[in-house]
N, CA and C atoms of all chains as a GROMACS GRO file, in nm:
protein
  630
    1MET      N    1  11.969   9.059   9.725
    1MET     CA    2  11.980   9.152   9.613
    1MET      C    3  11.862   9.133   9.520
    2GLY      N    4  11.831   9.238   9.444
    2GLY     CA    5  11.715   9.229   9.358
    2GLY      C    6  11.732   9.315   9.236
    3CYS      N    7  11.643   9.292   9.140
    3CYS     CA    8  11.648   9.365   9.015
    3CYS      C    9  11.507   9.377   8.961
    4VAL      N   10  11.466   9.498   8.927
    4VAL     CA   11  11.334   9.517   8.867
    4VAL      C   12  11.348   9.601   8.741
    5PRO      N   13  11.259   9.579   8.644
    5PRO     CA   14  11.261   9.662   8.524
    5PRO      C   15  11.182   9.790   8.547
    6PHE      N   16  11.215   9.891   8.469
    6PHE     CA   17  11.133  10.011   8.466
    6PHE      C   18  11.129  10.061   8.322
    7ASP      N   19  11.029  10.143   8.292
    7ASP     CA   20  11.010  10.194   8.157
    7ASP      C   21  11.093  10.321   8.139
    8ILE      N   22  11.196  10.312   8.056
    8ILE     CA   23  11.287  10.426   8.040
    8ILE      C   24  11.220  10.542   7.965
    9ALA      N   25  11.107  10.512   7.902
    9ALA     CA   26  11.039  10.618   7.827
    9ALA      C   27  10.955  10.708   7.918
   10LYS      N   28  10.931  10.662   8.042
   10LYS     CA   29  10.846  10.740   8.133
   10LYS      C   30  10.932  10.829   8.222
   11ASN      N   31  10.866  10.926   8.282
   11ASN     CA   32  10.936  11.023   8.368
   11ASN      C   33  10.932  10.986   8.514
   12LEU      N   34  10.915  10.855   8.541
   12LEU     CA   35  10.902  10.810   8.680
   12LEU      C   36  10.953  10.666   8.688
   13ILE      N   37  11.027  10.635   8.793
   13ILE     CA   38  11.067  10.496   8.817
   13ILE      C   39  10.974  10.443   8.926
   14ILE      N   40  10.890  10.348   8.891
   14ILE     CA   41  10.790  10.295   8.984
   14ILE      C   42  10.829  10.153   9.025
   15VAL      N   43  10.831  10.130   9.154
   15VAL     CA   44  10.857   9.997   9.207
   15VAL      C   45  10.747   9.963   9.307
   16ASN      N   46  10.741   9.838   9.346
   16ASN     CA   47  10.646   9.795   9.449
   16ASN      C   48  10.712   9.797   9.586
   17MET      N   49  10.634   9.835   9.685
   17MET     CA   50  10.684   9.836   9.822
   17MET      C   51  10.587   9.757   9.909
   18ALA      N   52  10.638   9.669   9.992
   18ALA     CA   53  10.554   9.590  10.083
   18ALA      C   54  10.582   9.635  10.225
   19ILE      N   55  10.474   9.665  10.298
   19ILE     CA   56  10.488   9.714  10.435
   19ILE      C   57  10.419   9.617  10.530
   20GLU      N   58  10.492   9.578  10.633
   20GLU     CA   59  10.437   9.483  10.730
   20GLU      C   60  10.361   9.556  10.840
   21GLY      N   61  10.252   9.495  10.883
   21GLY     CA   62  10.168   9.557  10.984
   21GLY      C   63  10.225   9.544  11.124
   22LEU      N   64  10.160   9.618  11.214
   22LEU     CA   65  10.204   9.622  11.353
   22LEU      C   66  10.202   9.484  11.418
   23ASP      N   67  10.109   9.400  11.375
   23ASP     CA   68  10.096   9.267  11.434
   23ASP      C   69  10.185   9.163  11.368
   24GLY      N   70  10.258   9.205  11.265
   24GLY     CA   71  10.344   9.111  11.195
   24GLY      C   72  10.272   9.017  11.100
   25GLU      N   73  10.138   9.032  11.091
   25GLU     CA   74  10.060   8.943  11.005
   25GLU      C   75  10.012   9.012  10.877
   26GLU      N   76   9.970   9.138  10.893
   26GLU     CA   77   9.917   9.209  10.778
   26GLU      C   78  10.029   9.257  10.686
   27LEU      N   79   9.998   9.265  10.558
   27LEU     CA   80  10.094   9.315  10.459
   27LEU      C   81  10.018   9.397  10.357
   28ARG      N   82  10.073   9.512  10.324
   28ARG     CA   83  10.016   9.595  10.217
   28ARG      C   84  10.124   9.620  10.113
   29ILE      N   85  10.085   9.606   9.988
   29ILE     CA   86  10.178   9.626   9.878
   29ILE      C   87  10.126   9.742   9.794
   30LEU      N   88  10.213   9.838   9.764
   30LEU     CA   89  10.166   9.952   9.685
   30LEU      C   90  10.274  10.002   9.590
   31PRO      N   91  10.229  10.068   9.482
   31PRO     CA   92  10.325  10.123   9.386
   31PRO      C   93  10.380  10.255   9.438
   32VAL      N   94  10.512  10.269   9.433
   32VAL     CA   95  10.575  10.392   9.482
   32VAL      C   96  10.679  10.438   9.382
   33ALA      N   97  10.714  10.564   9.392
   33ALA     CA   98  10.819  10.618   9.307
   33ALA      C   99  10.953  10.604   9.379
   34LEU      N  100  11.052  10.552   9.310
   34LEU     CA  101  11.188  10.549   9.364
   34LEU      C  102  11.239  10.691   9.354
   35ASP      N  103  11.267  10.751   9.467
   35ASP     CA  104  11.295  10.894   9.469
   35ASP      C  105  11.419  10.924   9.553
   36THR      N  106  11.532  10.942   9.486
   36THR     CA  107  11.655  10.974   9.558
   36THR      C  108  11.653  11.118   9.610
   37GLY      N  109  11.553  11.194   9.565
   37GLY     CA  110  11.538  11.331   9.615
   37GLY      C  111  11.449  11.340   9.738
   38ALA      N  112  11.397  11.227   9.782
   38ALA     CA  113  11.312  11.223   9.901
   38ALA      C  114  11.396  11.174  10.018
   39SER      N  115  11.403  11.251  10.123
   39SER     CA  116  11.485  11.213  10.238
   39SER      C  117  11.427  11.091  10.310
   40PHE      N  118  11.294  11.081  10.310
   40PHE     CA  119  11.228  10.973  10.381
   40PHE      C  120  11.131  10.899  10.290
   41THR      N  121  11.099  10.780  10.331
   41THR     CA  122  10.998  10.699  10.264
   41THR      C  123  10.861  10.745  10.311
   42ILE      N  124  10.769  10.751  10.218
   42ILE     CA  125  10.636  10.803  10.247
   42ILE      C  126  10.530  10.700  10.211
   43ILE      N  127  10.431  10.684  10.301
   43ILE     CA  128  10.317  10.598  10.272
   43ILE      C  129  10.189  10.676  10.304
   44PRO      N  130  10.076  10.636  10.242
   44PRO     CA  131   9.950  10.707  10.270
   44PRO      C  132   9.898  10.680  10.411
   45TRP      N  133   9.822  10.774  10.461
   45TRP     CA  134   9.760  10.757  10.592
   45TRP      C  135   9.673  10.630  10.598
   46ASP      N  136   9.592  10.609  10.496
   46ASP     CA  137   9.500  10.494  10.498
   46ASP      C  138   9.575  10.360  10.504
   47ILE      N  139   9.690  10.354  10.439
   47ILE     CA  140   9.769  10.231  10.443
   47ILE      C  141   9.821  10.210  10.585
   48ALA      N  142   9.875  10.316  10.644
   48ALA     CA  143   9.928  10.305  10.781
   48ALA      C  144   9.819  10.258  10.877
   49ILE      N  145   9.702  10.317  10.866
   49ILE     CA  146   9.592  10.280  10.956
   49ILE      C  147   9.548  10.136  10.934
   50SER      N  148   9.540  10.094  10.808
   50SER     CA  149   9.496   9.957  10.779
   50SER      C  150   9.596   9.853  10.831
   51LEU      N  151   9.719   9.897  10.856
   51LEU     CA  152   9.822   9.805  10.907
   51LEU      C  153   9.830   9.808  11.060
   52GLY      N  154   9.744   9.887  11.123
   52GLY     CA  155   9.742   9.890  11.268
   52GLY      C  156   9.822  10.003  11.331
   53TYR      N  157   9.888  10.083  11.250
   53TYR     CA  158   9.960  10.200  11.302
   53TYR      C  159   9.860  10.314  11.319
   54ASP      N  160   9.897  10.412  11.401
   54ASP     CA  161   9.803  10.520  11.430
   54ASP      C  162   9.872  10.655  11.412
   55PRO      N  163   9.882  10.702  11.289
   55PRO     CA  164   9.955  10.828  11.266
   55PRO      C  165   9.891  10.949  11.332
   56ALA      N  166   9.760  10.943  11.359
   56ALA     CA  167   9.694  11.058  11.420
   56ALA      C  168   9.736  11.077  11.565
   57ARG      N  169   9.782  10.969  11.627
   57ARG     CA  170   9.814  10.977  11.770
   57ARG      C  171   9.962  10.990  11.799
   58VAL      N  172  10.046  10.968  11.697
   58VAL     CA  173  10.189  10.983  11.726
   58VAL      C  174  10.220  11.130  11.749
   59THR      N  175  10.310  11.155  11.841
   59THR     CA  176  10.343  11.293  11.872
   59THR      C  177  10.457  11.344  11.784
   60ARG      N  178  10.529  11.249  11.728
   60ARG     CA  179  10.645  11.290  11.651
   60ARG      C  180  10.603  11.332  11.510
   61ARG      N  181  10.638  11.453  11.475
   61ARG     CA  182  10.611  11.504  11.341
   61ARG      C  183  10.743  11.546  11.280
   62ARG      N  184  10.754  11.529  11.149
   62ARG     CA  185  10.875  11.576  11.082
   62ARG      C  186  10.838  11.684  10.983
   63ARG      N  187  10.918  11.790  10.987
   63ARG     CA  188  10.896  11.901  10.893
   63ARG      C  189  10.952  11.860  10.758
   64ILE      N  190  10.867  11.864  10.655
   64ILE     CA  191  10.915  11.827  10.522
   64ILE      C  192  10.897  11.945  10.427
   65ILE      N  193  10.997  11.963  10.345
   65ILE     CA  194  10.994  12.073  10.249
   65ILE      C  195  10.957  12.014  10.114
   66THR      N  196  10.842  12.052  10.062
   66THR     CA  197  10.796  11.999   9.935
   66THR      C  198  10.807  12.107   9.828
   67GLY      N  199  10.772  12.068   9.708
   67GLY     CA  200  10.775  12.166   9.600
   67GLY      C  201  10.676  12.279   9.620
   68SER      N  202  10.573  12.252   9.700
   68SER     CA  203  10.469  12.354   9.718
   68SER      C  204  10.471  12.416   9.856
   69GLY      N  205  10.574  12.388   9.934
   69GLY     CA  206  10.582  12.452  10.064
   69GLY      C  207  10.629  12.358  10.172
   70VAL      N  208  10.602  12.395  10.296
   70VAL     CA  209  10.646  12.318  10.412
   70VAL      C  210  10.525  12.252  10.476
   71GLU      N  211  10.542  12.123  10.508
   71GLU     CA  212  10.434  12.050  10.576
   71GLU      C  213  10.493  11.972  10.693
   72TYR      N  214  10.405  11.926  10.779
   72TYR     CA  215  10.447  11.845  10.893
   72TYR      C  216  10.377  11.710  10.883
   73ALA      N  217  10.456  11.603  10.878
   73ALA     CA  218  10.400  11.468  10.860
   73ALA      C  219  10.432  11.381  10.981
   74PRO      N  220  10.334  11.299  11.024
   74PRO     CA  221  10.362  11.209  11.137
   74PRO      C  222  10.465  11.103  11.098
   75VAL      N  223  10.548  11.069  11.196
   75VAL     CA  224  10.653  10.969  11.177
   75VAL      C  225  10.612  10.840  11.249
   76ILE      N  226  10.604  10.731  11.177
   76ILE     CA  227  10.579  10.601  11.241
   76ILE      C  228  10.695  10.508  11.209
   77THR      N  229  10.714  10.409  11.293
   77THR     CA  230  10.817  10.308  11.268
   77THR      C  231  10.745  10.179  11.230
   78VAL      N  232  10.771  10.131  11.108
   78VAL     CA  233  10.704  10.009  11.062
   78VAL      C  234  10.794   9.888  11.088
   79ARG      N  235  10.731   9.774  11.109
   79ARG     CA  236  10.806   9.653  11.145
   79ARG      C  237  10.905   9.614  11.036
   80LYS      N  238  10.859   9.619  10.912
   80LYS     CA  239  10.947   9.582  10.802
   80LYS      C  240  10.896   9.643  10.673
   81LEU      N  241  10.990   9.686  10.593
   81LEU     CA  242  10.958   9.743  10.464
   81LEU      C  243  11.045   9.671  10.360
   82THR      N  244  10.982   9.628  10.252
   82THR     CA  245  11.053   9.551  10.149
   82THR      C  246  11.030   9.614  10.013
   83ALA      N  247  11.137   9.628   9.936
   83ALA     CA  248  11.125   9.677   9.799
   83ALA      C  249  11.240   9.616   9.719
   84ILE      N  250  11.213   9.586   9.596
   84ILE     CA  251  11.312   9.527   9.504
   84ILE      C  252  11.382   9.408   9.570
   85GLY      N  253  11.308   9.332   9.645
   85GLY     CA  254  11.361   9.210   9.705
   85GLY      C  255  11.443   9.227   9.831
   86GLU      N  256  11.460   9.349   9.879
   86GLU     CA  257  11.539   9.374   9.998
   86GLU      C  258  11.452   9.436  10.107
   87SER      N  259  11.484   9.402  10.233
   87SER     CA  260  11.402   9.447  10.346
   87SER      C  261  11.484   9.521  10.450
   88ILE      N  262  11.418   9.615  10.514
   88ILE     CA  263  11.475   9.683  10.630
   88ILE      C  264  11.371   9.675  10.741
   89ALA      N  265  11.415   9.635  10.859
   89ALA     CA  266  11.324   9.624  10.973
   89ALA      C  267  11.328   9.753  11.055
   90ASN      N  268  11.215   9.778  11.122
   90ASN     CA  269  11.205   9.893  11.215
   90ASN      C  270  11.253  10.022  11.151
   91ILE      N  271  11.192  10.057  11.041
   91ILE     CA  272  11.232  10.175  10.966
   91ILE      C  273  11.125  10.282  10.978
   92GLU      N  274  11.167  10.406  10.989
   92GLU     CA  275  11.072  10.516  10.998
   92GLU      C  276  11.015  10.548  10.860
   93VAL      N  277  10.885  10.576  10.858
   93VAL     CA  278  10.822  10.626  10.738
   93VAL      C  279  10.734  10.745  10.776
   94LEU      N  280  10.714  10.833  10.682
   94LEU     CA  281  10.623  10.947  10.704
   94LEU      C  282  10.488  10.914  10.642
   95CYS      N  283  10.383  10.957  10.710
   95CYS     CA  284  10.249  10.938  10.656
   95CYS      C  285  10.206  11.064  10.584
   96HIS      N  286  10.186  11.053  10.457
   96HIS     CA  287  10.154  11.170  10.374
   96HIS      C  288  10.089  11.119  10.247
   97ASP      N  289   9.980  11.185  10.205
   97ASP     CA  290   9.908  11.143  10.085
   97ASP      C  291   9.955  11.221   9.964
   98LEU      N  292  10.000  11.148   9.862
   98LEU     CA  293  10.042  11.212   9.738
   98LEU      C  294   9.921  11.238   9.648
   99PRO      N  295   9.931  11.335   9.559
   99PRO     CA  296   9.819  11.360   9.466
   99PRO      C  297   9.790  11.236   9.382
  100GLU      N  298   9.664  11.212   9.356
  100GLU     CA  299   9.625  11.092   9.280
  100GLU      C  300   9.682  11.095   9.138
  101ASP      N  301   9.696  11.212   9.081
  101ASP     CA  302   9.748  11.223   8.944
  101ASP      C  303   9.891  11.173   8.931
  102SER      N  304   9.961  11.156   9.040
  102SER     CA  305  10.100  11.111   9.033
  102SER      C  306  10.109  10.964   8.993
  103LYS      N  307   9.997  10.890   9.001
  103LYS     CA  308   9.992  10.749   8.964
  103LYS      C  309  10.072  10.658   9.055
  104VAL      N  310  10.120  10.708   9.164
  104VAL     CA  311  10.186  10.625   9.266
  104VAL      C  312  10.120  10.654   9.400
  105ASP      N  313  10.151  10.569   9.498
  105ASP     CA  314  10.085  10.583   9.627
  105ASP      C  315  10.183  10.612   9.739
  106GLY      N  316  10.308  10.637   9.704
  106GLY     CA  317  10.408  10.666   9.806
  106GLY      C  318  10.543  10.688   9.740
  107LEU      N  319  10.644  10.710   9.825
  107LEU     CA  320  10.780  10.731   9.778
  107LEU      C  321  10.876  10.637   9.851
  108LEU      N  322  10.971  10.582   9.776
  108LEU     CA  323  11.078  10.504   9.837
  108LEU      C  324  11.198  10.597   9.847
  109GLY      N  325  11.226  10.642   9.967
  109GLY     CA  326  11.322  10.749   9.986
  109GLY      C  327  11.458  10.703  10.037
  110LEU      N  328  11.540  10.804  10.064
  110LEU     CA  329  11.680  10.777  10.100
  110LEU      C  330  11.695  10.698  10.229
  111ASN      N  331  11.603  10.711  10.322
  111ASN     CA  332  11.623  10.638  10.448
  111ASN      C  333  11.614  10.487  10.428
  112PHE      N  334  11.555  10.441  10.317
  112PHE     CA  335  11.561  10.299  10.279
  112PHE      C  336  11.681  10.276  10.186
  113LEU      N  337  11.693  10.358  10.085
  113LEU     CA  338  11.793  10.335   9.980
  113LEU      C  339  11.935  10.338  10.031
  114ARG      N  340  11.958  10.417  10.138
  114ARG     CA  341  12.096  10.434  10.185
  114ARG      C  342  12.157  10.306  10.243
  115HIS      N  343  12.076  10.204  10.264
  115HIS     CA  344  12.126  10.077  10.316
  115HIS      C  345  12.185   9.990  10.205
  116PHE      N  346  12.176  10.036  10.083
  116PHE     CA  347  12.213   9.952   9.969
  116PHE      C  348  12.302  10.026   9.871
  117ASP      N  349  12.364   9.949   9.784
  117ASP     CA  350  12.424  10.004   9.664
  117ASP      C  351  12.325   9.980   9.551
  118ILE      N  352  12.302  10.083   9.473
  118ILE     CA  353  12.195  10.078   9.373
  118ILE      C  354  12.250  10.119   9.238
  119ASP      N  355  12.215  10.040   9.137
  119ASP     CA  356  12.249  10.076   9.000
  119ASP      C  357  12.120  10.100   8.923
  120ILE      N  358  12.109  10.218   8.865
  120ILE     CA  359  11.995  10.247   8.779
  120ILE      C  360  12.048  10.256   8.637
  121SER      N  361  12.008  10.161   8.553
  121SER     CA  362  12.057  10.158   8.416
  121SER      C  363  11.948  10.204   8.322
  122PHE      N  364  11.974  10.316   8.255
  122PHE     CA  365  11.877  10.366   8.158
  122PHE      C  366  11.899  10.303   8.020
  123SER      N  367  12.005  10.228   8.003
  123SER     CA  368  12.022  10.155   7.877
  123SER      C  369  11.950  10.020   7.885
  124LYS      N  370  11.955   9.959   8.003
  124LYS     CA  371  11.886   9.830   8.020
  124LYS      C  372  11.745   9.846   8.075
  125GLY      N  373  11.715   9.960   8.137
  125GLY     CA  374  11.584   9.979   8.200
  125GLY      C  375  11.567   9.893   8.323
  126THR      N  376  11.671   9.889   8.407
  126THR     CA  377  11.664   9.808   8.528
  126THR      C  378  11.718   9.885   8.648
  127VAL      N  379  11.665   9.849   8.764
  127VAL     CA  380  11.719   9.895   8.892
  127VAL      C  381  11.772   9.773   8.965
  128ASP      N  382  11.901   9.773   8.994
  128ASP     CA  383  11.964   9.664   9.069
  128ASP      C  384  11.998   9.714   9.209
  129ILE      N  385  11.975   9.631   9.308
  129ILE     CA  386  11.998   9.672   9.446
  129ILE      C  387  12.067   9.557   9.519
  130ARG      N  388  12.165   9.591   9.602
  130ARG     CA  389  12.233   9.488   9.679
  130ARG      C  390  12.283   9.553   9.809
  131PRO      N  391  12.299   9.474   9.913
  131PRO     CA  392  12.345   9.531  10.040
  131PRO      C  393  12.478   9.602  10.021
  132LYS      N  394  12.495   9.710  10.096
  132LYS     CA  395  12.618   9.788  10.088
  132LYS      C  396  12.737   9.703  10.128
  133LYS      N  397  12.850   9.733  10.065
  133LYS     CA  398  12.974   9.667  10.107
  133LYS      C  399  13.011   9.724  10.243
  134THR      N  400  13.051   9.636  10.335
  134THR     CA  401  13.094   9.684  10.466
  134THR      C  402  13.244   9.670  10.476
  135GLU      N  403  13.306   9.766  10.539
  135GLU     CA  404  13.453   9.767  10.550
  135GLU      C  405  13.497   9.663  10.651
  136MET      N  406   8.258   9.125   9.537
  136MET     CA  407   8.331   9.083   9.418
  136MET      C  408   8.456   9.006   9.461
  137ASP      N  409   8.467   8.882   9.431
  137ASP     CA  410   8.582   8.803   9.468
  137ASP      C  411   8.622   8.728   9.343
  138GLY      N  412   8.710   8.792   9.263
  138GLY     CA  413   8.729   8.744   9.127
  138GLY      C  414   8.820   8.627   9.114
  139GLU      N  415   8.843   8.593   8.991
  139GLU     CA  416   8.934   8.484   8.957
  139GLU      C  417   9.076   8.532   8.977
  140LEU      N  418   9.165   8.436   8.986
  140LEU     CA  419   9.307   8.468   9.000
  140LEU      C  420   9.358   8.518   8.866
  141LEU      N  421   9.417   8.638   8.868
  141LEU     CA  422   9.466   8.699   8.744
  141LEU      C  423   9.612   8.735   8.754
  142MET      N  424   9.682   8.734   8.642
  142MET     CA  425   9.817   8.789   8.634
  142MET      C  426   9.803   8.939   8.613
  143THR      N  427   9.907   9.014   8.643
  143THR     CA  428   9.897   9.160   8.632
  143THR      C  429   9.867   9.205   8.490
  144GLU      N  430   9.918   9.136   8.391
  144GLU     CA  431   9.887   9.173   8.252
  144GLU      C  432   9.738   9.156   8.224
  145GLU      N  433   9.679   9.054   8.281
  145GLU     CA  434   9.534   9.033   8.265
  145GLU      C  435   9.456   9.140   8.338
  146MET      N  436   9.507   9.184   8.452
  146MET     CA  437   9.440   9.291   8.527
  146MET      C  438   9.440   9.420   8.442
  147LYS      N  439   9.550   9.446   8.376
  147LYS     CA  440   9.560   9.567   8.293
  147LYS      C  441   9.461   9.561   8.177
  148GLN      N  442   9.443   9.444   8.122
  148GLN     CA  443   9.350   9.430   8.009
  148GLN      C  444   9.205   9.441   8.055
  149LYS      N  445   9.177   9.384   8.173
  149LYS     CA  446   9.038   9.380   8.219
  149LYS      C  447   8.994   9.512   8.283
  150TYR      N  448   9.088   9.582   8.347
  150TYR     CA  449   9.055   9.705   8.420
  150TYR      C  450   9.147   9.820   8.379
  151PRO      N  451   9.149   9.855   8.251
  151PRO     CA  452   9.245   9.957   8.206
  151PRO      C  453   9.223  10.091   8.276
  152ASP      N  454   9.332  10.153   8.316
  152ASP     CA  455   9.332  10.286   8.377
  152ASP      C  456   9.257  10.293   8.508
  153GLU      N  457   9.245  10.181   8.577
  153GLU     CA  458   9.177  10.181   8.707
  153GLU      C  459   9.273  10.144   8.819
  154TRP      N  460   9.239  10.193   8.938
  154TRP     CA  461   9.309  10.149   9.058
  154TRP      C  462   9.239  10.024   9.109
  155LEU      N  463   9.319   9.925   9.150
  155LEU     CA  464   9.265   9.796   9.192
  155LEU      C  465   9.306   9.763   9.334
  156LEU      N  466   9.215   9.692   9.403
  156LEU     CA  467   9.249   9.633   9.532
  156LEU      C  468   9.258   9.483   9.509
  157VAL      N  469   9.372   9.425   9.542
  157VAL     CA  470   9.401   9.286   9.506
  157VAL      C  471   9.432   9.205   9.631
  158ILE      N  472   9.365   9.093   9.646
  158ILE     CA  473   9.393   9.005   9.760
  158ILE      C  474   9.453   8.873   9.710
  159ASP      N  475   9.492   8.788   9.803
  159ASP     CA  476   9.555   8.660   9.768
  159ASP      C  477   9.672   8.683   9.673
  160CYS      N  478   9.755   8.781   9.708
  160CYS     CA  479   9.863   8.823   9.619
  160CYS      C  480   9.979   8.724   9.621
  161GLU      N  481  10.038   8.709   9.503
  161GLU     CA  482  10.167   8.640   9.495
  161GLU      C  483  10.268   8.742   9.445
  162LEU      N  484  10.378   8.753   9.519
  162LEU     CA  485  10.482   8.847   9.482
  162LEU      C  486  10.604   8.772   9.430
  163SER      N  487  10.678   8.836   9.341
  163SER     CA  488  10.804   8.778   9.296
  163SER      C  489  10.909   8.800   9.405
  164GLU      N  490  11.026   8.742   9.387
  164GLU     CA  491  11.134   8.763   9.484
  164GLU      C  492  11.183   8.907   9.482
  165ASN      N  493  11.144   8.981   9.379
  165ASN     CA  494  11.180   9.123   9.369
  165ASN      C  495  11.065   9.214   9.411
  166THR      N  496  10.968   9.157   9.483
  166THR     CA  497  10.855   9.232   9.539
  166THR      C  498  10.760   9.284   9.431
  167GLU      N  499  10.764   9.226   9.312
  167GLU     CA  500  10.668   9.265   9.210
  167GLU      C  501  10.541   9.182   9.225
  168LEU      N  502  10.427   9.244   9.198
  168LEU     CA  503  10.301   9.172   9.203
  168LEU      C  504  10.291   9.081   9.082
  169LYS      N  505  10.267   8.951   9.106
  169LYS     CA  506  10.256   8.856   8.994
  169LYS      C  507  10.110   8.821   8.967
  170THR      N  508  10.041   8.778   9.070
  170THR     CA  509   9.901   8.737   9.055
  170THR      C  510   9.821   8.779   9.177
  171GLY      N  511   9.689   8.779   9.161
  171GLY     CA  512   9.601   8.808   9.273
  171GLY      C  513   9.458   8.809   9.228
  172ARG      N  514   9.369   8.833   9.324
  172ARG     CA  515   9.226   8.844   9.293
  172ARG      C  516   9.182   8.988   9.312
  173VAL      N  517   9.125   9.045   9.209
  173VAL     CA  518   9.076   9.183   9.217
  173VAL      C  519   8.942   9.184   9.288
  174VAL      N  520   8.935   9.256   9.400
  174VAL     CA  521   8.811   9.262   9.476
  174VAL      C  522   8.743   9.399   9.469
  175GLU      N  523   8.819   9.501   9.432
  175GLU     CA  524   8.764   9.635   9.415
  175GLU      C  525   8.835   9.700   9.298
  176HIS      N  526   8.765   9.783   9.226
  176HIS     CA  527   8.829   9.859   9.119
  176HIS      C  528   8.759   9.992   9.102
  177SER      N  529   8.836  10.095   9.072
  177SER     CA  530   8.779  10.229   9.058
  177SER      C  531   8.880  10.318   8.986
  178ARG      N  532   8.829  10.421   8.918
  178ARG     CA  533   8.918  10.520   8.859
  178ARG      C  534   8.969  10.616   8.965
  179CYS      N  535   8.911  10.607   9.084
  179CYS     CA  536   8.949  10.699   9.191
  179CYS      C  537   9.028  10.623   9.298
  180ARG      N  538   9.150  10.664   9.321
  180ARG     CA  539   9.234  10.594   9.418
  180ARG      C  540   9.177  10.599   9.558
  181ASP      N  541   9.112  10.708   9.591
  181ASP     CA  542   9.053  10.721   9.725
  181ASP      C  543   8.949  10.612   9.753
  182ASP      N  544   8.876  10.571   9.649
  182ASP     CA  545   8.777  10.464   9.668
  182ASP      C  546   8.847  10.336   9.712
  183ILE      N  547   8.965  10.311   9.654
  183ILE     CA  548   9.039  10.190   9.689
  183ILE      C  549   9.092  10.201   9.832
  184HIS      N  550   9.140  10.319   9.868
  184HIS     CA  551   9.188  10.338  10.005
  184HIS      C  552   9.075  10.315  10.106
  185LYS      N  553   8.956  10.364  10.074
  185LYS     CA  554   8.843  10.347  10.167
  185LYS      C  555   8.805  10.200  10.176
  186ALA      N  556   8.816  10.128  10.066
  186ALA     CA  557   8.777   9.986  10.066
  186ALA      C  558   8.875   9.900  10.144
  187LEU      N  559   8.995   9.950  10.166
  187LEU     CA  560   9.099   9.874  10.237
  187LEU      C  561   9.052   9.822  10.372
  188ARG      N  562   8.968   9.903  10.438
  188ARG     CA  563   8.927   9.867  10.574
  188ARG      C  564   8.846   9.737  10.578
  189ASN      N  565   8.798   9.691  10.462
  189ASN     CA  566   8.716   9.569  10.458
  189ASN      C  567   8.798   9.443  10.435
  190TYR      N  568   8.930   9.457  10.421
  190TYR     CA  569   9.013   9.342  10.386
  190TYR      C  570   9.133   9.330  10.479
  191THR      N  571   9.174   9.208  10.503
  191THR     CA  572   9.292   9.183  10.586
  191THR      C  573   9.383   9.085  10.512
  192GLY      N  574   9.503   9.069  10.568
  192GLY     CA  575   9.596   8.973  10.508
  192GLY      C  576   9.695   9.042  10.416
  193LYS      N  577   9.720   8.978  10.304
  193LYS     CA  578   9.817   9.028  10.206
  193LYS      C  579   9.738   9.100  10.097
  194VAL      N  580   9.738   9.232  10.101
  194VAL     CA  581   9.652   9.311  10.014
  194VAL      C  582   9.737   9.409   9.935
  195ALA      N  583   9.714   9.418   9.806
  195ALA     CA  584   9.792   9.507   9.720
  195ALA      C  585   9.702   9.614   9.659
  196ILE      N  586   9.759   9.732   9.643
  196ILE     CA  587   9.698   9.836   9.561
  196ILE      C  588   9.777   9.837   9.431
  197TYR      N  589   9.705   9.834   9.321
  197TYR     CA  590   9.771   9.822   9.190
  197TYR      C  591   9.707   9.918   9.092
  198TYR      N  592   9.788   9.993   9.021
  198TYR     CA  593   9.735  10.081   8.917
  198TYR      C  594   9.747  10.010   8.784
  199ALA      N  595   9.632   9.982   8.721
  199ALA     CA  596   9.630   9.904   8.598
  199ALA      C  597   9.630   9.991   8.473
  200GLY      N  598   9.683  10.110   8.486
  200GLY     CA  599   9.688  10.199   8.370
  200GLY      C  600   9.830  10.223   8.325
  201GLU      N  601   9.842  10.292   8.214
  201GLU     CA  602   9.973  10.332   8.165
  201GLU      C  603  10.007  10.469   8.223
  202ILE      N  604  10.133  10.488   8.254
  202ILE     CA  605  10.177  10.619   8.300
  202ILE      C  606  10.185  10.709   8.177
  203PRO      N  607  10.119  10.823   8.178
  203PRO     CA  608  10.125  10.912   8.060
  203PRO      C  609  10.268  10.953   8.028
  204ASP      N  610  10.298  10.957   7.899
  204ASP     CA  611  10.434  10.994   7.858
  204ASP      C  612  10.470  11.135   7.902
  205ASP      N  613  10.368  11.221   7.911
  205ASP     CA  614  10.397  11.361   7.944
  205ASP      C  615  10.379  11.390   8.093
  206LEU      N  616  10.366  11.284   8.174
  206LEU     CA  617  10.353  11.306   8.319
  206LEU      C  618  10.485  11.359   8.372
  207ALA      N  619  10.480  11.469   8.443
  207ALA     CA  620  10.599  11.527   8.505
  207ALA      C  621  10.568  11.550   8.651
  208VAL      N  622  10.649  11.493   8.738
  208VAL     CA  623  10.625  11.509   8.882
  208VAL      C  624  10.750  11.562   8.949
  209MET      N  625  10.726  11.632   9.058
  209MET     CA  626  10.838  11.676   9.141
  209MET      C  627  10.787  11.666   9.284
  210PHE      N  628  10.831  11.563   9.354
  210PHE     CA  629  10.780  11.540   9.488
  210PHE      C  630  10.858  11.619   9.592
   0.00000   0.00000   0.00000
């Protein structure tokens, strides 16, 4: 379980995400927006390539509906993705570059978040995450 | 450029409003960046992405600026 602070005065919840490379040795850490409105987690193409993944050669593309239209993004499976102290192994991410003005480099989407119970407190300015209760 | 070990607050003071490439990173148990060495810095994020190819290991991209209060995004 983990807990990170965020600035309640801003219009974005930014957390750090660590992505493990294809060889299990490389690691890239980047700022991403926690986005419950994003179906999938998104990382930039350059990050994926630097970790040994090859988004240009994967045949699998996912159709994504954005605010500005429909796009097709390559789907890669990363060895491990960690955010707010919790990790998921062998998780799919989409390779897509967000506008630089967004001040983040990716999105932490529902395909990661759905593995956890999450509390977002706007009075305390914290995001708490813990593994889901299993029946 | 292979700088001194800095805490993130020091990075913000030294490189305000810049994107940074940080090596020798130490992360908290909550995956927050605590310390590292800034090896590249630029106001342009793409410059940092291009510089990534020159580094291996545990490498972080860090934005050392403040998020504007009036920033509105819809992804």
